[in-house]
C-alpha positions in Angstrom: 3.7 6.4 -13.9 7.3 7.0 -13.1 9.5 6.7 -16.3 12.0 4.4 -14.6 9.2 2.0 -13.6 7.7 2.1 -17.1 11.0 1.2 -18.7 11.5 -2.0 -16.7 12.0 -5.1 -18.8 10.9 -8.5 -17.6 8.2 -7.0 -15.4 4.5 -7.3 -16.1 2.0 -4.5 -15.8 0.6 -5.6 -12.5 4.0 -5.6 -10.9 4.7 -2.2 -12.3 1.5 -0.9 -10.8 2.5 -2.4 -7.4 5.9 -0.7 -7.7 4.2 2.6 -8.6 1.9 2.3 -5.6 4.8 1.8 -3.2 6.5 4.8 -4.7 3.3 6.9 -4.3 3.0 5.8 -0.7 6.7 6.6 0.0 6.3 10.1 -1.4 3.1 10.6 0.7 5.0 9.4 3.8 8.0 11.7 3.1 5.7 14.7 2.5 3.8 14.1 5.8 7.0 13.5 7.7 8.3 16.9 6.6 5.0 18.7 7.4 5.0 17.1 10.8 8.6 18.2 11.5 7.9 21.7 10.4 4.8 22.0 12.6 6.6 20.4 15.5 9.5 22.8 15.4 7.2 25.7 14.8 5.2 24.6 17.9 8.3 24.4 20.0 9.7 27.7 18.9 6.4 29.5 19.3 5.8 28.1 22.7 9.2 29.1 23.9 8.8 32.6 22.5 5.3 32.9 24.1 6.7 31.6 27.5 9.5 34.1 27.3 7.0 36.9 26.6 4.8 35.8 29.5 7.9 35.7 31.7 8.9 39.3 30.7 5.3 40.6 31.0 4.7 39.2 34.5 8.3 39.4 35.8 7.2 41.3 39.0 4.2 39.0 39.7 3.9 37.9 43.3 2.5 34.4 42.7 1.6 32.0 39.9 -2.0 32.8 40.5 -1.4 36.4 39.6 0.3 35.2 36.4 -2.6 33.0 35.5 -5.1 35.7 36.2 -3.1 38.2 34.1 -3.1 35.7 31.2 -6.9 35.0 31.6 -7.7 38.7 31.7 -5.8 39.7 28.6 -7.5 38.8 25.3 -4.2 38.9 23.5 -2.6 36.5 26.0 -5.5 34.1 25.7 -5.3 34.3 21.9 -1.5 33.5 22.0 -2.2 30.6 24.3 -4.9 29.2 22.1 -2.6 29.6 19.1 0.1 27.6 20.8 -2.5 24.9 21.6 -3.6 24.9 18.0 0.0 24.4 16.8 0.5 21.5 19.1 -2.9 20.0 18.1 -2.0 20.3 14.4 1.4 18.7 15.1 -0.4 15.7 16.8 -2.8 15.4 13.8 0.1 15.4 11.4 1.9 12.8 13.5 -1.1 10.5 13.4 -1.4 10.9 9.6 2.3 10.3 9.2 2.1 7.1 11.2 -0.8 5.9 9.1 1.0 6.6 5.9 4.1 4.8 7.2 2.1 1.7 8.0 0.5 1.7 4.5 3.9 2.1 2.9 5.5 -0.6 4.9 2.6 -3.0 4.4 2.7 -2.6 0.6 6.5 -2.9 0.6 6.3 -6.1 2.6 3.7 -7.4 0.3 6.0 -6.9 -2.7 8.8 -8.7 -0.8 6.5 -11.6 0.1 5.1 -12.0 -3.4 8.4 -11.6 -5.2 8.6 -15.2 -6.1 5.2 -14.9 -7.8 5.9 -11.6 -9.4 9.2 -12.6 -11.0 9.1 -16.1 -12.5 11.4 -17.9 -14.8 14.0 -15.8 -16.6 12.7 -12.6 -15.0 13.8 -14.0 -11.5 17.4 -13.5 -12.5 16.8 -9.8 -13.4 14.7 -8.9 -10.3 17.8 -7.6 -8.5 18.0 -4.9 -11.2 14.5 -3.8 -10.2 15.4 -3.8 -6.5 18.6 -1.8 -7.1 16.7 0.7 -9.2 14.0 1.1 -6.5 16.8 1.5 -3.8 18.8 4.0 -5.8 16.0 6.2 -7.2 13.3 6.1 -4.6 15.2 4.9 -1.4 12.9 1.9 -1.1 14.5 -1.3 0.2 12.8 -4.4 -1.3 15.5 -6.8 -0.2 14.4 -7.2 3.4 11.2 -6.6 5.3 13.0 -4.7 8.1 12.8 -0.9 7.9 
């Protein structure tokens, strides 16, 4: 558990576990977002480089059919084409995982916001803004409003 969450006063163990869960999901979402961006940019740059290579290789081609037949006859060109497709496919897979992680993170964050009246009762209600400020400052998690 995060040391800043463990050291919270006026917060019970169940609330600390919920806060730890939202931090864990935020880190997972951030990690997947970075992986997706890396694969997306790699896919774009690789596809542009491959398209330039094809352009230079078949610069004197008479028609598009001759370019396509040249690509299909060369095992290296087919390999490079399949590699570009694999990059784009992996980018799509990571995008879907990122979207799922974002939904999980947002759902748990909204649950904490909805249940804040039950999680902080009595005297701890007055100190809950300290918890919210700590979560905002250290983990960039907004618990004040449900909007992203």
